[in-house]
C-alpha positions in Angstrom: 0.0 0.0 0.0 1.3 3.4 -1.0 2.0 5.9 1.8 0.7 9.4 1.2 3.2 12.1 0.3 4.8 13.9 3.2 2.9 17.0 4.4 4.1 20.5 5.0 4.1 21.6 8.7 4.2 24.8 10.6 7.2 24.8 12.9 6.7 27.4 15.6 8.9 28.7 18.4 7.1 28.9 21.8 8.4 31.8 23.9 7.9 35.2 22.2 5.9 33.6 19.4 3.0 31.8 21.0 3.3 32.9 24.6 4.9 36.0 26.1 8.6 35.6 26.7 9.2 36.1 30.4 12.7 34.5 30.4 12.9 31.1 32.0 9.2 30.6 32.7 8.7 28.1 35.4 5.2 28.6 36.7 2.0 28.0 34.8 0.4 31.2 36.2 2.8 33.3 34.1 1.7 31.8 30.8 0.1 34.5 28.6 -0.8 33.8 25.0 0.4 36.5 22.6 -2.3 38.5 20.9 -3.9 36.5 18.0 -1.7 33.4 18.6 -4.5 31.0 19.5 -6.6 32.1 16.5 -3.6 31.8 14.2 -2.9 28.2 15.4 -6.6 27.4 15.1 -6.5 28.6 11.5 -3.5 26.3 10.8 -5.4 23.4 12.4 -8.4 24.0 10.2 -6.2 24.2 7.1 -4.9 20.7 8.0 -1.4 21.9 8.6 0.4 20.1 11.5 1.6 22.6 14.1 4.9 21.5 15.7 6.6 23.5 18.4 10.4 23.3 18.5 11.8 25.1 21.6 15.1 25.7 23.3 14.6 25.4 27.1 18.1 26.0 28.5 16.5 26.9 31.9 16.4 23.1 32.5 20.2 22.8 31.9 20.8 25.9 34.0 18.8 24.5 36.9 16.3 27.4 36.8 13.4 25.0 36.4 12.8 21.3 36.3 11.4 19.2 33.4 8.3 18.8 35.5 7.9 22.6 35.8 8.5 22.9 32.0 5.7 20.4 31.5 3.4 22.4 33.8 3.9 25.5 31.7 3.4 23.4 28.5 0.1 22.0 29.9 -1.1 25.5 30.8 -0.4 26.8 27.3 -2.2 23.8 25.8 -5.2 24.5 28.1 -5.3 28.2 27.0 -5.0 27.2 23.3 -7.8 24.6 23.7 -10.1 27.3 25.1 -9.7 29.1 21.8 -10.2 26.0 19.7 -6.5 25.5 18.9 -4.0 22.7 19.5 -0.4 21.8 18.9 0.2 18.5 17.3 3.7 17.8 18.8 6.4 19.6 20.8 10.1 19.0 20.6 12.3 20.4 23.4 16.1 21.0 23.7 16.8 21.1 27.4 20.5 21.8 26.9 22.9 24.7 26.9 26.5 24.5 25.7 27.8 26.3 28.8 25.9 23.9 31.1 26.7 20.3 30.0 28.2 20.8 26.6 27.1 21.1 23.1 24.3 19.1 21.6 22.7 18.6 18.1 19.2 19.5 19.1 19.6 23.1 20.2 18.3 25.5 17.5 19.5 26.6 15.1 20.5 22.9 14.8 18.1 20.8 12.8 18.0 17.5 14.7 14.6 18.1 16.3 13.1 19.2 13.0 14.4 16.1 11.3 13.1 14.0 14.1 9.6 15.6 13.8 9.7 15.0 10.1 10.4 11.3 10.5 7.9 10.8 13.3 5.0 12.8 11.6 5.8 12.1 7.9 6.6 15.8 7.1 8.2 17.5 4.2 10.8 19.9 5.7 11.4 21.7 2.4 7.7 22.6 2.1 7.3 23.5 5.7 7.2 26.9 7.4 9.4 28.1 10.2 8.1 31.0 12.4 9.8 32.5 15.4 11.0 35.7 17.0 14.8 34.9 16.9 17.2 34.1 14.2 17.8 30.6 15.6 14.0 29.9 15.2 14.0 30.6 11.5 17.5 29.6 10.4 16.5 25.9 10.2 14.1 26.9 7.4 17.0 28.3 5.5 19.1 25.1 6.1 16.2 22.8 5.3 14.8 24.7 2.3 11.6 25.8 3.8 9.9 29.2 4.2 11.0 31.2 7.2 9.1 34.2 8.8 10.7 36.2 11.5 8.4 38.0 14.0 9.8 41.5 14.1 8.5 43.3 17.1 9.8 45.5 19.9 11.8 42.6 21.4 13.6 41.8 18.1 17.3 42.6 18.3 18.7 44.7 15.5 21.4 42.2 14.7 18.9 39.4 14.3 16.7 41.6 12.1 19.7 42.4 9.9 20.8 38.8 9.7 17.3 37.8 8.6 17.1 40.6 6.0 20.5 39.5 4.5 19.1 35.9 4.3 15.9 37.1 2.6 13.7 36.0 5.4 10.2 37.5 5.5 9.4 39.8 8.4 6.0 39.8 10.1 4.6 41.6 13.1 3.2 38.5 14.9 2.2 34.9 14.5 -1.2 36.0 13.3 0.4 38.1 10.6 2.5 35.1 9.5 -0.5 32.9 9.2 -2.4 35.6 7.3 0.5 35.6 4.8 0.5 31.8 4.5 -3.2 31.1 4.3 -4.6 34.1 2.4 -3.8 33.9 -1.3 -2.5 37.0 -2.9 -5.0 39.2 -4.7 -4.4 39.3 -8.5 -4.0 42.8 -9.9 
């Protein structure tokens, strides 16, 4: 029996993309969805595009929070998304930091977690989209041949913006803006 062709996915960063980035978030009470993020994910869900989070969580390696505390934050985010009719299909976490335990292959901008997701969910990395608020979130799209969109907001560092511009990465104001660009066909003139 023939297996269907691999699907495109939406690879999203978590902190600063889906939820507010409060730096090393360890308590579920601090989880706040970014404006329009739940609706954007719900639209991706309705479009049949798998939503995969790939997140660096060096706070685990640094001892700032435990894996269990990370899971509590993830559960709270899933609960808030579900209230808005949205869900994430899978999450891949790098709990490492090179200064606390050595280098690894899963820390973004590395592509190990993206490749693992592609294998486990039958995804086409070259047709997928990569959205985040930092260079390391969108660089895998450049490496893997996908479409990258950098969230350019008040927290975006100038050097990351410049690096993305040099690489030809699209700039958007939010996850909602990125999904608008992806799901709304351009108007013919």
